N, C-alpha and C positions, 0 to 999 in steps of 0.2 A: 658361941660361934659355930657350934656343931650343926645347927639347923640352917646356917647361912651358906648358900652357894657362892655368892658374891657380896663383898662388903667394901664400900668406898667411904673413906673418912677424909673430909675436907680437901677434896681433890681440886687442884688448880692446874691448868694446862694452857700454854700459849704455843702457837705455831707461826713459823716464818722468822725472818731475820730483820734486824734493824728497824727502819721505819715501817716495814711491811709486817712486822710482828703483830699478831692478833691474839688477844686474850679470849680463849674460847670457852673453857670450863672454869667456873668461878665458885670455888668453895663447895663443891658438890659432895654431899653425904647421902648414901643410898644403900639399902640392903635388899638383896634378892634371895628368897628362901629356896632351899632345895626342892626340886620338883615343881616350882612355880613357873607360870608363864607371865612375862611382863612385857607390855607394849610401850615403847618409847615414842612419843608423839611431840609435835611442836612445829612452828613455822620453819621454813628454810633458813639455815644459818643459826639455828637455836643451839646447835651442839650435839644433836642426837647421834649422828654417825660417829663423831669424835668420841663421845661417851662410850658408845658400843665398842669402838676399837681400843679404848683404854681398858675396858673390862676384859677384853680378849688379849691384852698384853701386846697389841700392835702399836700402841702409842704409850709412851711413858710420861706420867705427870711431872710437872715441875715441883710440886709439893703435894703432901697428903699421902694416904696409903690406899693401895688396891689389894685386897685379899681375896683370892679365888680358890675355892675348894680347900680352904684352910692354909693356903700358902701366900705369904706376902711377896708379891711380884717384885718389889723393889730390892729384895735380897737375892735375886737371880741375875746372873750375867746373861748376855745375849744368847749364848749357846744353851744354857740351862733353861732360859725362858722359852726358846724354840722347842726344846724337848718337852717341857711341861705343856705348852700349848698343843703340841702334836698328840699328846696322850689324853688331855683332859678337856679340851675346848674344840668343838666343831664350828667352823665358820662358813656361812653361806652369804655370797655377795650378790648384788643386783645383776652384775654383768658376767656372772658364771665363772670367769677366770679358769677355763679349761685349757689344757695344753693342746693346741690345734693339731700337732703331729702325732698325738697319741689317741688310741681308741678309747671308747668309754671304759672298757675294762682296765686298760693301762692307766687312765687318769685316776680311777678309783683306787687301784692298787698302789699308786705312787707314794702316798704318805706312809703306808705300811712298809714298803720297800726301803724308803729313806730311814725308817726307824729300825730296820733290820728284823722286822717281824716275820715269823714263819707263815707259810700258807697265804701269802699276800693275795695271790690271784684267786684262790678258792674263796677267801673271805670277800674279796671285791665282787666276785660273781654273785655271791649270796646277797650282798647289799643291793646290787642292781636288780636282782630278782625281786627283792623286797619293795623297791620303788617302781616296779612294773616295767622294767627294761630288760628282761631276760632275753628278749629276741634282738636286742640292739648292742650286744656286748662288743662286737668288732666293728662298729660304725665309728667314724671320726666325728668330731663336733660339727663340722660343716655339713655333715649328712643328717644331722638331727635338728628337729624343730627347737624353738626357744624353750618350750615346756620340757622337752626331753633333755636339753642341755642343763636346765635347772635341776632336773631329777638326778642327772649324773653328778652335778655339783653337791647335791644333798647327800647322795650315796657316799661321795668322797668325804664329806664332813662327818658322817656318822660311822664310817667303817672302823675307826679306832675305838668305837663305843664310848664316846666322851660323856662326861657327867653333865656338861653344859653345852648347849647349842645356841649360837648367836646368829642372827640373820639381819642383814642390812637391806631393806626394801626388796625382799625376796621375790615379790611379784611385780616390781616396777617396770620390767621390760616385757611383760606378758599381757596378752589380752585377758579380758575379764574371766572367761570360762577356764582358760588354762591357769590363770592365777588362782582361781578358786580351788582347783585340783591340787595345786602346790600347797596352799594353806591347809587343806584337809590332810595332806601327807605330813606336813610338819607337826601338826597337832596330834596326829595318830602316832608318830614316832615318839613325841614327848610322852604321850599317855602310855604307850606300850613299853617304853624303856625306862620310864621314871626319870627322864632327863629334865633339867632346867632349861627353859627357853626364854631368850630375850630377843625381841625383834624391834627394829626401827621401821616405822611405816607412816605414810601420809594418810592412809586409809583408816578412818576412825572405826568403820565397821569391823575391820580386821583387828584393830587394837582392842575393841570391846570383847572379842573372843578370849582375850587373855584374862588371867585372874586379877591383874592390876594394870592400870594405865598410869604412866608417869609422864607428865607434860613438862617440857622444857621451854624456856624462853630466855634469850640472851645469856645462855650458858649457865642458867640456874634452874633448879627444880621449882616450877611454878605450882604444880599440883601433883599429888601422889595418893591415889584412891583405888579401892577395889572397883572392878568393872561392874557396871549395872547388870551385865549379861551373865557374868561368871557366877 
């Protein structure tokens, strides 16, 4: 298990209640190696985003095990899980999820402040410099372009220096050129920091940049193979 960043064993998950309950993940077993980039692809409704959120500890499976960075997430209560996620997993969403009343600097410093870390603003400024936003520290999200907001979101995800970075359609709300710059940034961060990267995408060209491409269909792994480009 030492070389595994993420290990899923026979994971089942349903969402909703009563007649609206839907069986989304069906007996999924999957390993992601440390330092690897994995692209999750498949049609809408195949379970890609739910699988990613399960890996990140944002959804708890009904059965099976999710082991992240050597820790069995089922053994953690909600507070411990939130602390673990804050230290070890960086999450980037399609819709940025920035706090609109906070500046870029305040948004990036927030997870460090919540964790009681020292030098939160100094570290946040360094990460914003690293993603090319050193001149936008004191701008609010509404004053930033979509690409700039996603860079802020990425800086916030990486400021705790997590071992694992997960991204759900990180270019979905961006135009092609801006999306390409975000892709280059994510892969540069993975390479430079030795992080594990798992991303959900509808873009097969983006998925082919990964070391492996895992295709889901109807909540199951349909194919799992090394990328032809990797």
